[in-house]
C-alpha positions in Angstrom: 0.0 0.0 0.0 2.9 2.4 0.8 4.2 1.9 -2.8 0.8 2.8 -4.2 0.6 5.9 -2.1 4.1 7.0 -3.2 3.4 6.3 -6.9 0.1 8.3 -6.7 1.9 11.2 -4.9 4.4 11.4 -7.7 1.8 11.0 -10.4 -0.3 13.9 -9.0 2.7 16.0 -8.0 1.7 15.9 -4.3 4.0 16.7 -1.4 3.9 15.3 2.1 2.5 18.7 3.1 -0.4 18.3 0.6 -1.2 14.9 2.2 -1.3 16.5 5.6 -3.5 19.3 4.3 -5.9 16.7 2.8 -6.3 15.2 6.3 -7.5 18.5 7.6 -10.2 19.2 5.1 -12.9 18.0 7.5 -12.3 21.1 9.7 -13.4 24.7 9.1 -10.6 26.8 7.7 -10.7 29.1 10.7 -10.1 26.2 13.0 -7.2 25.0 11.0 -5.8 28.5 11.2 -6.1 28.6 15.0 -4.7 25.0 15.5 -1.8 25.1 13.1 -0.8 28.8 12.9 -1.7 29.4 9.2 -4.2 31.9 7.9 -7.6 30.6 6.9 -7.1 32.1 3.5 -3.8 30.3 3.0 -5.4 27.0 4.0 -8.3 27.6 1.5 -5.8 28.4 -1.3 -3.7 25.3 -0.5 -6.9 23.1 -0.6 -7.9 24.7 -3.9 -4.5 23.9 -5.4 -4.7 20.3 -4.3 -8.2 20.0 -5.7 -6.8 21.3 -9.0 -4.0 18.7 -8.9 -6.5 15.9 -8.4 -9.1 17.3 -10.8 -11.9 17.6 -8.3 -14.4 20.3 -7.6 -15.0 20.3 -3.8 -13.7 18.9 -0.5 -16.0 15.9 -0.5 -14.7 14.8 -3.9 -11.2 15.5 -2.7 -11.6 13.2 0.3 -13.1 10.5 -1.8 -10.3 10.7 -4.5 -7.6 10.8 -1.9 -9.0 7.6 -0.3 -9.4 5.9 -3.7 -5.8 6.7 -4.6 -4.6 5.3 -1.3 -3.2 8.6 -0.2 -5.1 8.6 3.1 -7.5 6.3 4.9 -10.8 7.5 6.3 -9.4 7.3 9.8 -6.7 9.9 8.9 -9.1 12.8 8.6 -9.6 15.3 11.3 -13.3 16.3 11.3 -15.8 18.4 13.2 -19.4 17.4 12.9 -22.1 20.0 12.9 -25.9 19.6 13.3 -28.2 22.6 12.8 -25.2 24.9 13.0 -23.8 23.6 16.3 -21.1 21.1 17.2 -22.4 17.7 17.6 
């Protein structure tokens, strides 16, 4: 599996930092900014760039594609669940 991940990283020109960013797409950009010391805007730009590399239109599609390519597993994602606008 590790060889598949490395091959797909090379094929799609992804860095280790891109993979770490993918793992954080289940969090609001503002929370990523607070936790990891980056601006919310910079995080959004980075996610957009990764979506372009993988040819997807949104974060859900990015998560699915990353799992399909073996870049991450579903357990790798950091997520926050909301229900009716509140943390769940």
